[in-house]
C-alpha positions in Angstrom: 138.0 95.2 111.9 138.9 92.7 114.6 137.0 91.3 117.6 138.6 91.0 121.0 138.3 87.8 123.0 135.6 89.4 125.0 132.4 90.0 123.1 133.4 93.7 122.7 134.1 94.8 119.1 137.1 97.1 118.5 137.4 98.7 115.1 140.9 99.4 113.9 140.8 102.2 111.3 144.0 102.9 109.4 144.1 106.3 107.9 146.5 109.0 106.7 146.1 112.7 107.6 143.2 113.1 105.2 142.0 109.6 104.6 138.2 109.2 105.0 135.8 106.3 104.9 132.2 106.0 104.0 129.1 104.4 105.5 127.8 101.8 103.0 124.9 104.2 102.4 127.2 107.0 101.4 127.3 108.6 104.8 130.5 109.7 106.5 132.1 107.1 108.8 131.6 106.3 112.4 133.2 108.4 115.1 134.2 107.5 118.6 131.4 106.4 120.9 129.4 109.2 122.4 129.2 109.7 126.2 126.3 107.3 126.4 128.2 104.6 124.6 126.2 104.9 121.3 127.7 105.6 117.9 126.7 108.9 116.4 127.8 109.7 112.9 130.0 112.7 112.3 128.6 116.0 111.0 127.4 115.5 107.5 126.4 111.9 108.0 123.7 110.9 105.7 124.6 113.4 103.0 126.5 110.9 100.9 129.1 113.6 99.8 132.1 115.3 101.1 135.1 114.0 103.1 135.2 113.3 106.8 137.9 114.9 108.8 140.2 112.3 110.3 139.7 111.8 114.0 142.4 112.9 116.4 144.7 110.2 117.9 143.3 108.9 121.2 144.4 106.4 123.7 142.6 103.0 123.3 139.5 103.0 125.3 138.8 100.5 128.1 137.1 97.3 126.9 133.5 97.4 128.0 131.6 94.0 127.9 128.8 93.9 125.4 125.8 91.6 125.9 124.9 89.9 122.6 121.2 90.1 121.7 119.2 86.9 122.0 118.3 85.3 118.7 115.9 82.7 117.5 117.2 79.1 117.8 116.1 78.5 114.1 114.5 80.8 111.6 111.3 78.8 111.5 110.8 80.0 115.2 110.4 83.5 113.8 108.1 82.5 111.0 105.8 80.6 113.4 105.8 83.4 115.9 104.8 85.9 113.2 102.1 83.5 112.0 100.8 83.0 115.5 100.7 86.8 116.2 99.3 88.1 113.0 96.9 85.2 112.3 94.3 85.6 115.0 90.6 85.9 115.8 90.1 88.7 113.3 90.9 86.3 110.4 88.1 83.9 111.6 85.4 86.2 112.8 85.8 89.4 110.9 87.1 88.8 107.4 84.4 86.4 106.3 81.6 88.7 107.5 83.2 91.7 105.7 83.6 89.6 102.5 79.9 88.6 102.4 78.8 92.2 103.4 80.9 93.9 100.7 80.0 91.9 97.6 81.4 88.4 98.2 84.2 87.6 95.8 84.3 91.3 94.6 85.7 92.2 98.0 88.9 90.4 97.1 89.8 93.0 94.5 90.1 96.0 96.8 91.5 93.7 99.5 94.4 92.3 97.4 95.2 95.8 96.0 95.5 97.3 99.5 97.5 94.2 100.6 100.2 95.1 98.0 100.1 98.9 98.4 99.7 99.0 102.2 99.8 95.8 104.1 103.0 94.1 102.8 105.1 97.4 102.6 104.4 98.3 106.2 104.6 94.7 107.4 108.1 94.4 105.7 109.1 97.8 107.0 108.5 96.9 110.7 110.3 93.5 110.5 113.2 95.0 108.6 113.6 97.9 111.0 113.7 95.5 114.0 116.2 93.3 112.3 118.5 96.2 111.2 118.4 98.1 114.5 118.4 95.0 116.7 115.9 96.7 119.1 112.3 96.7 120.2 109.6 99.1 119.3 111.1 102.1 121.2 114.9 101.9 120.5 114.3 101.0 116.9 113.6 104.6 116.3 117.2 105.5 117.2 117.3 105.5 113.4 115.7 109.0 113.7 115.7 109.9 117.5 113.4 112.9 117.0 110.5 110.5 116.2 111.0 108.1 119.1 107.5 109.0 120.1 106.5 106.4 117.5 107.9 103.8 119.7 106.1 105.0 122.8 102.8 105.2 120.8 103.1 101.6 119.7 103.8 100.6 123.3 100.7 102.3 124.4 98.6 100.6 121.7 100.0 97.1 122.3 99.5 97.5 126.1 95.8 98.4 125.6 95.5 95.5 123.1 97.1 93.1 125.6 94.7 94.3 128.3 91.3 93.8 126.5 92.2 91.1 124.0 92.7 88.5 126.7 89.0 88.8 127.7 88.1 87.0 124.5 90.5 84.1 125.6 88.8 84.1 129.0 85.3 83.8 127.3 86.6 81.0 125.0 88.2 79.2 127.9 84.9 79.4 129.8 82.9 78.0 126.8 85.5 75.3 126.4 85.0 74.1 130.0 81.2 74.2 129.6 81.5 72.1 126.4 82.5 69.0 128.4 78.8 68.3 129.3 76.6 65.7 127.7 74.0 68.5 127.1 75.4 71.9 126.2 74.2 74.5 128.7 73.3 77.0 126.0 71.0 74.5 124.1 68.1 74.4 126.6 65.8 76.9 128.4 65.7 75.0 131.8 68.7 76.7 133.4 68.7 79.2 136.3 69.7 82.1 134.1 66.9 81.6 131.6 63.8 83.9 131.5 60.2 83.1 130.6 60.9 84.5 127.2 63.4 81.8 126.4 62.4 79.5 123.5 64.5 76.8 121.9 62.9 76.6 118.5 61.6 79.6 116.6 58.8 78.6 114.3 58.4 81.8 112.4 57.3 80.1 109.2 54.6 78.2 111.0 53.2 81.4 112.4 53.2 83.0 109.0 51.4 79.9 107.5 48.9 79.7 110.4 49.6 76.0 110.8 50.1 76.1 114.6 47.4 74.6 116.8 45.8 77.2 119.1 48.4 79.7 117.6 50.9 78.7 120.3 54.5 77.6 120.2 55.6 74.8 122.5 52.3 75.3 124.4 53.6 78.4 126.3 54.0 81.3 123.8 51.8 82.7 121.2 52.8 83.9 117.8 52.2 87.5 118.9 54.7 87.0 121.7 57.4 85.6 119.4 58.9 89.0 118.7 60.0 89.3 122.3 61.3 85.7 122.5 65.0 85.0 123.2 67.1 82.0 122.2 68.9 80.0 125.0 72.3 80.8 123.5 71.7 84.6 123.8 70.5 84.2 127.3 73.5 82.1 128.2 75.8 84.7 126.7 74.2 87.8 128.2 72.8 86.4 131.5 75.4 83.8 132.4 78.7 84.7 130.8 78.4 88.5 130.8 75.7 88.9 133.4 75.3 92.3 131.7 73.8 95.3 133.3 71.7 98.0 131.7 74.6 100.5 131.1 78.2 101.5 131.5 77.5 103.3 134.8 76.1 100.2 136.5 79.1 98.1 137.3 77.3 95.7 139.6 79.2 92.7 141.0 82.1 90.6 139.9 81.6 87.4 137.9 83.8 85.1 139.9 83.7 82.2 137.3 85.0 84.6 134.6 87.6 86.0 137.0 89.0 82.5 137.6 89.1 81.9 133.8 90.9 85.3 133.4 93.5 84.3 136.0 94.0 80.9 134.2 94.7 82.4 130.8 97.0 85.1 132.2 99.0 82.3 133.9 99.2 80.5 130.5 100.4 83.7 128.9 103.0 84.3 131.6 104.6 80.8 131.3 104.7 81.1 127.5 106.7 84.4 127.6 108.7 84.4 130.8 111.9 82.8 129.3 111.9 84.9 126.2 112.1 83.9 122.5 113.8 80.6 123.3 110.7 79.3 124.9 108.1 81.3 122.9 109.7 80.0 119.6 108.9 76.5 120.7 105.4 76.9 121.9 104.2 78.6 118.7 104.8 75.5 116.8 101.7 74.1 118.4 99.6 77.2 119.0 100.1 78.4 115.4 99.6 75.2 113.6 97.0 73.3 115.5 94.2 75.8 114.7 94.7 74.9 111.0 94.1 71.3 111.8 90.9 72.2 113.6 89.8 74.5 110.7 90.3 71.6 108.2 88.3 69.2 110.5 85.5 71.8 110.8 85.5 72.4 107.1 85.2 68.7 106.3 82.3 68.5 108.7 80.7 71.7 107.5 80.6 70.9 103.8 78.8 67.6 104.6 75.9 69.4 106.3 72.6 70.3 104.5 72.6 74.0 103.4 76.5 74.3 103.4 76.6 74.9 99.6 74.1 77.8 99.9 76.2 79.3 102.7 79.5 79.1 100.7 77.9 80.5 97.6 76.5 83.4 99.7 80.1 84.0 100.9 81.8 84.1 97.5 79.1 85.1 95.0 80.3 88.5 93.5 78.1 91.6 93.6 79.9 93.9 91.2 77.9 96.9 92.1 79.7 97.0 95.5 83.0 97.7 93.9 82.1 101.4 93.4 81.1 102.0 97.1 83.7 103.8 99.2 82.8 101.8 102.3 84.0 98.6 100.6 87.5 100.0 100.1 87.6 101.4 103.6 86.6 98.1 105.1 89.3 96.3 103.0 92.0 98.7 104.2 91.0 98.7 107.8 90.8 94.9 107.9 94.3 94.6 106.5 96.0 96.9 109.0 94.1 95.2 111.8 94.7 91.7 110.6 98.4 92.2 109.8 99.0 93.5 113.4 100.7 96.7 112.0 101.6 99.5 114.3 101.7 97.5 117.5 105.5 97.2 117.6 105.4 93.4 118.2 106.6 92.7 114.6 109.5 95.0 115.2 110.4 93.1 118.4 110.1 89.7 116.7 112.3 90.9 113.8 115.0 92.2 116.3 115.7 88.6 117.3 116.6 87.6 113.7 120.1 87.1 112.4 121.3 90.3 110.8 121.5 88.6 107.4 118.1 87.0 107.5 116.1 87.4 104.3 113.2 89.3 105.9 112.0 90.5 102.5 111.0 87.0 101.4 109.7 86.3 104.9 107.3 89.3 104.7 105.7 88.1 101.5 105.3 84.5 102.7 103.8 85.7 106.0 101.4 88.1 104.3 100.2 85.4 102.0 99.7 83.0 104.9 97.7 85.7 106.8 95.4 86.6 103.9 95.0 83.0 102.8 93.9 82.0 106.3 91.3 84.7 106.3 89.9 83.5 103.0 90.0 79.8 104.0 88.3 80.5 107.3 85.3 82.0 105.4 84.5 78.6 103.9 84.5 77.1 107.3 82.3 79.8 108.8 79.8 80.1 106.0 79.4 76.3 105.5 78.2 76.2 109.2 76.1 79.3 108.9 74.4 77.9 105.8 73.5 74.8 107.7 72.2 76.9 110.6 70.0 79.0 108.2 68.7 75.8 106.6 67.7 74.3 109.9 65.9 77.4 111.1 64.3 78.0 107.7 65.6 81.6 107.4 67.8 83.5 105.0 71.5 83.3 105.7 71.8 87.1 106.1 69.7 86.7 109.3 72.3 84.4 111.0 75.6 85.9 109.6 77.4 87.9 112.2 80.9 89.1 113.0 83.1 89.5 116.1 81.9 88.1 119.4 78.4 87.6 118.0 79.8 84.9 115.6 82.1 83.2 118.1 79.8 83.1 121.1 76.3 83.2 119.6 76.0 82.1 116.0 78.5 79.2 116.0 77.5 77.8 119.4 74.0 77.8 118.2 75.0 75.9 115.1 76.8 73.1 116.9 73.7 72.5 119.0 72.1 71.3 115.8 74.8 68.8 115.0 75.2 65.2 116.2 77.8 64.9 119.0 77.5 68.6 119.7 79.9 68.7 122.7 82.7 67.4 120.5 82.3 70.1 117.9 81.9 72.8 120.5 85.1 71.7 122.3 87.0 71.7 119.1 85.8 75.1 118.0 86.5 76.8 121.3 89.9 75.1 121.7 90.8 76.5 118.3 89.6 80.0 119.4 91.7 79.7 122.5 94.9 78.8 120.6 94.3 81.5 117.9 94.1 84.1 120.6 96.7 82.7 122.9 99.7 83.1 120.5 98.6 86.6 119.5 98.4 87.5 123.1 101.7 86.2 124.4 103.6 87.5 121.3 102.0 90.9 122.1 103.2 90.7 125.7 106.6 89.7 124.4 106.7 92.8 122.2 105.8 95.1 125.1 108.3 93.5 127.5 111.0 93.6 124.8 110.5 97.4 124.3 110.6 98.0 128.1 113.8 96.0 128.6 115.6 97.6 125.7 115.3 100.9 127.5 117.7 99.6 130.2 120.4 97.7 128.3 123.1 96.4 130.6 122.0 98.6 133.5 120.8 95.6 135.5 122.4 92.2 135.4 119.8 90.9 137.8 119.2 87.2 136.9 115.4 87.3 136.9 114.9 90.7 135.3 112.8 89.3 132.4 110.7 87.1 134.6 109.8 89.9 136.9 109.1 92.3 134.1 106.7 89.9 132.5 105.0 89.3 135.8 104.6 93.0 136.4 103.1 93.5 132.9 100.7 90.6 133.3 99.6 91.8 136.8 99.0 95.4 135.7 96.9 94.2 132.7 95.0 91.9 135.0 94.1 94.7 137.4 92.6 96.7 134.5 90.8 93.6 133.3 88.9 93.3 136.6 86.7 96.1 135.2 85.7 93.7 132.4 84.5 90.9 134.6 81.9 93.1 136.3 78.3 93.4 135.0 79.4 96.4 132.9 82.4 94.5 131.6 81.2 94.2 128.0 80.7 98.0 127.8 84.2 98.5 129.0 85.5 95.9 126.6 83.9 97.7 123.7 85.4 101.0 124.7 88.9 99.5 124.5 88.1 97.6 121.3 86.6 100.6 119.5 89.1 103.3 120.6 92.4 102.1 122.1 93.6 99.8 119.3 91.2 100.7 116.6 91.7 101.4 112.9 92.3 105.1 113.5 95.2 104.5 115.9 96.9 101.9 113.7 96.4 104.0 110.5 98.0 107.0 112.3 100.9 104.9 113.4 101.5 103.3 110.0 101.4 106.8 108.3 104.1 108.2 110.5 106.3 105.1 110.2 106.4 105.4 106.4 107.0 109.2 106.6 109.9 108.9 109.0 111.7 106.1 107.2 111.0 107.4 103.6 111.5 111.2 104.1 113.5 111.7 107.3 115.9 108.8 107.3 115.7 108.3 103.5 113.9 105.6 101.5 117.0 105.0 99.3 119.2 104.9 102.3 117.0 102.3 104.1 116.9 100.3 100.9 120.7 100.2 101.0 120.5 99.0 104.6 118.1 96.3 103.6 120.5 95.3 100.8 123.3 95.1 103.3 121.3 92.6 105.3 119.8 90.4 102.7 122.3 90.7 99.9 120.1 92.4 97.3 117.8 95.4 96.9 114.1 94.9 97.2 111.9 95.7 94.2 111.6 99.5 93.8 107.8 99.3 94.3 108.4 98.9 98.0 110.2 102.2 98.1 107.5 104.0 96.1 104.9 102.6 98.5 106.8 103.9 101.6 107.3 107.3 100.0 103.9 108.0 98.4 101.2 105.3 98.1 101.0 103.8 101.6 101.0 107.2 103.4 98.3 108.4 101.1 96.2 105.2 101.6 96.6 105.4 105.4 95.7 109.1 105.6 92.8 108.7 103.2 91.2 105.9 105.3 92.0 107.8 108.5 90.2 111.0 107.3 87.2 108.9 106.1 86.9 107.4 109.6 86.9 110.8 111.2 84.4 112.3 108.8 82.1 109.3 109.2 82.5 108.9 113.0 79.5 107.6 114.8 79.0 107.3 118.6 79.6 103.9 120.0 76.6 101.7 120.7 76.1 98.2 122.1 73.8 95.9 120.1 72.6 98.9 118.1 70.3 99.8 121.1 72.4 101.1 124.0 74.1 104.4 123.3 77.2 105.2 125.4 76.9 108.3 127.7 79.0 111.4 126.8 81.5 110.6 129.6 82.0 107.1 128.2 82.9 108.6 124.8 85.3 111.0 126.6 87.0 108.0 128.1 87.2 106.3 124.7 88.8 109.3 123.0 91.3 109.6 125.9 92.3 106.0 125.2 92.7 106.8 121.5 94.6 110.1 122.0 96.9 108.6 124.6 98.8 106.8 121.8 98.2 109.2 118.9 99.5 112.3 120.8 102.7 110.5 121.8 104.1 111.3 118.3 103.5 115.1 118.0 104.1 115.8 121.8 107.5 113.9 121.7 108.6 115.8 118.6 107.7 119.2 120.1 109.4 118.3 123.4 112.6 117.2 121.8 112.8 120.3 119.5 112.1 122.7 122.3 114.6 121.2 124.7 117.4 121.0 122.2 119.9 123.8 121.7 120.9 125.8 118.6 119.0 127.0 115.5 116.1 125.0 114.2 118.2 123.6 111.4 120.9 122.5 113.9 118.3 120.9 116.2 116.8 119.1 113.3 120.1 117.9 112.0 121.2 116.7 115.5 117.9 115.0 116.4 117.5 113.2 113.0 121.1 111.8 113.1 120.9 108.0 113.7 122.3 106.5 116.8 124.1 103.3 115.7 124.6 100.2 117.7 127.4 97.7 118.3 126.2 95.3 115.6 126.4 98.0 112.9 130.2 98.2 113.2 130.4 94.4 113.3 128.5 93.8 110.1 129.8 96.9 108.2 133.4 96.0 108.9 134.2 94.6 105.4 133.2 97.9 103.8 135.5 99.8 106.2 138.3 97.4 105.5 138.0 97.7 101.8 138.2 101.5 102.0 141.4 101.4 103.9 143.1 98.6 102.0 145.0 101.0 99.7 146.1 103.3 102.5 149.9 104.2 102.8 152.3 101.9 104.7 152.3 101.4 108.4 155.0 104.0 109.0 152.7 106.8 107.8 149.5 105.5 109.4 147.7 106.4 112.6 145.8 103.6 114.3 142.7 104.7 116.1 140.5 102.3 118.1 136.8 103.0 118.2 134.5 101.2 120.6 130.8 100.6 120.1 128.5 99.8 123.0 124.7 100.0 122.6 
């Protein structure tokens, strides 16, 4: 194989009348380019047996320029981008809560088991697919074109995720701005948004002991009225930040301060992504590493506070009886698929910018361990602070332990008000939250834009194609986000969070990814492709997981979710109306139905018998780089061919 001076690859295949050559996986060799410029294997490709008929002599095709795919400047850019994307808010505000809720240290047993049978195999699969196919989340399924609906499904999921996830960044940015005050606005009850029920210090124990003079608290509330009292942090969150209405149907007015914060974070995301991986790969060095610095600072501060030891022991103390509860295993599986960012297509997009020979197998294990290690480490930070908070309030730690937005915007802000130099610790915490979410957000946008641009390769040489595509994506998401800065915004946010990018959608996606690669394309065949890239075959355990274990785990948890489905509520008090649930299921099904609908459409629109349609639609569409990197195998197969006088020279061209 030789390369022309232009970046177009021409493969010179010497053969006699019946000489054949094989794909490294045992498939028949590459034919001339199809009408759309893609490489399509000859009939019988993928069987690994039989000879290929020699192609007829053709005139050399015209040289068509091929635009090389952008790659990371250095491999550490890829590692940092994956850390920034996969390590996010869920590691800090969800894993610690699940750990304490499901038996403390015992929770690590099902968690680590599912990491090795579900998390790492699918994490590695997505990165390796992107690297092998050199394409984003849609075109990567040219490996089995019938299942390209998987790509469209992941695009829908990541679009929804990009749309609602940024609201957390807007809230964190708002809290960060409010932290630059000598007195934190959520620490007192003398603000315009506070109600008469606001009370700064709850003295439950004094009421129980009967030690209060006149049976009143702060001179304005009796012990009997204490049940209806509200803390200033809850009133700041609900009355000021959310300005929440009584239900989904009451949208009310826009929160202009939150809208400005939303615009600010979208502008940040845009300028992180607009120039592609060359700029993204540099920014993540800061956004992915600085949160660890803040976590360490907060841990050092947390363990020095009174009550921290009790909080940490509450976090890790094992409760062995929990190990036999099904919910513990379900929570472990759901957290892993959520935390590892599986099924969103962004890992595939990041992997597509790797060098073809990058050792993605080693990378997958390193990144998985960093992700899970961060989750476990963050638990010590969170529960040392919550232990202090429980100690100060004189209550059991279970009464202050929360997850999700409740931890980030209620429990932790309350804790920092009890510390000396409270504004400093508040600013550090919310700056960390902003960075944790920011890199996850802009890598998600990068994955979505990459998938869109890959659909139109070389069709537009417009100079600012990427910049305009990113701008359109950000603007479209922002327009949808406007519904989340109204008084019903929190209800809309929960709909997106619970349905659009929930555990069910991700589990459904991961199940089909394993089935297609292992049973349609072939697990052994893809293991050979990985060996071609990294120079050795991964441990057979990975293949067994793709073929049997991981699909079974995914489908088992998926069915459990369906059987135990409960209507969505807010704060365990407000139940969503029926039409709200309909909207939620439409969000969920909009991605899940992409797969079966796409399969049916392709099969119905194809011609021939079912067997012929299946064979045609599951035949991989190869790209330019496959010929380039598989050239040595082709050269070796033709090295012993007869002399030049008996040979035919056929030039094949590959254009993506």
